[in-house]
N, C-alpha and C positions, 0 to 999 in steps of 0.2 A: 438582433443579437450579433455582436461582433464575431468575426471569424475565430479569434483566439478563444472567446467564451464558448463558442460552439464546439471547438476542438476539445476543450477541457471537459465539457459535458459528455462528449463522445467517449473519452477515455473513462470517465466515471461510469457511464452506462456499461462499458466493457467490464469494469470492476464489479458492477451489479450482476452481470451475467456469471462472473466467477463466484460471487457470493451465493447465487442460486444453486450452485453445485454442492454446497455444504450439506452434509447430513445433519438435519436439525436435532438439537438436544435442548432439554429444558434448563441446562445449567451453563450455557455459553451462547454467544452471538454467532450468527452466520455473516462473515465479512469477506469481501473480495478486494483484491489489490492488483494494480497494474503498474509496472515500472516502465518509464519511457525515457529513452536516451535522446538528448538533443545535440549530440556531437556531429551527426551527419547533416546533409543538406535538408533532410526532412526528419521530423520526430519519428522514432522507431520504438515499438514495444519490444522490450528486451526480456521481460518475464512477467508472468501472472501468477497469482496464488489465491487460495481461499482457505478459510479456517478448517483445520483437521484434514487437509489434503495429504499431508505427509504424516508418518507415524509420530506419536508422542504428544497428543493434545496441542498441536501446533496452530499458530495464528497466521492469517493471510499475509501480512507484510513479511514476517520471518520466512514463510514458505517461498514467496517470490524472490527474496534475497538469496535464499539457499539454492533455489533452482538456477538463478543467474550465475551464482558463484561456482556451480558445478559444471558449467559449460566449459569445454576444452578451449584453451587459448587460441587455437587456430580458427575457432568459430567467431571470435570477437570482431573480426573485420567486417562482419555484417552490420555492426552497430557503430563503427567509427571509421572515418576516412583514412586514417593512418594506423599503423600498429599501435595497439593500446592494451591496457591492462584492465582487469575487472574493476580495480579500484578507481582508475581514471574514468571509466564509463559510468560507474555509480556516482562519482562526484559531479557528473553532468546530468544526473537523472532527476526526473520528476516522479513523485509517487502519487498515485490516485488510489484512495482507499475509501470504501463506502462508510466507514466509521472511524472516528478518531483513534489513532494508534494508542494501544494500552500503555499505561505508565506503571501498572502494578499487575503481577500475575499471581493469583492465589495458588497456582500449581508449583510455584517456585522457579519456573522458567524465566529467562530474561524478558523484560518488557519489549514490545515492538518499538516504542519510541527510542529506547536505548540502541536497538539494532539499526534503526534509521540514522541515528546520530553517529554511530560507529561507521556506517557506510558513507557518511559525509554527503548525503543527497542534498540537492539544491533547494527543492521546494516540495511541499506536501499539500495536495489538494484533498479536502475532506468532504464527504457527503453529509455526515451528520455527527454531532457530538455523541460520545458514549454516555448512555443513560446510567444512572446510579443503581442499576439492578443488582450488580454484584460487588463493585468497588467504586470508589470515587476516582475518576480518571483525570489526570493532569498531563496527558500525552502531548496535546497541542502546545501547552505552556513549556514543557520540557524541550520540544523541538525549537520553539522560538528562542528560549534561553541559550540554546546551542548555536544560534545563528541560522537556522533553517527557516525559510519563508513558509508560513502557513497560510493557505487560502481556503476559506470556507466557501465551497461552491453552493450556489443557491438554485433551487428548483427540483432537487431530487431527495430532499430530506425525508419526506413521508415514505417514499418507496425504499430508501436506504434503511430506515428504521423498521419498516414492515418486513423486509427480507431478513434483516438481522434477528428479528424476534420470532422467526418461524420456529415452531416446536415449543414455544413458551406457553 
């Protein structure tokens, strides 16, 4: 396996560890997300998130974005070689998510695909497509339509789905 493929799987495994922190529920998936900046000399994890981590029936991608955006400006130098903004760092970011970002929320909250589009992330690496258990998901297509590169990582699909469906 090439070094970059190995690196991508490493970040997806980290997202799986986040997903395992979710409190299982029969009406939602357990998803994990890792945001990685590529502005510095080495890729750097800038935030992680998992479903229901923050109050309000929240999803993994939205939680990671929220946690990153809540960092004080003076901490951003850890992720970029020169003074930078939250927006600039996110625009360099890769998203690693165990399941396809949602395109519909039955709760009425904004979908994660829209949040990633608004953040202007570069690429989204996905462990497994969202099954049609609750809604028909078109998150990957929404991302691609917005110009975000979508990469389906191979090798962790079964584990991603198994973790996602805990509690079902």
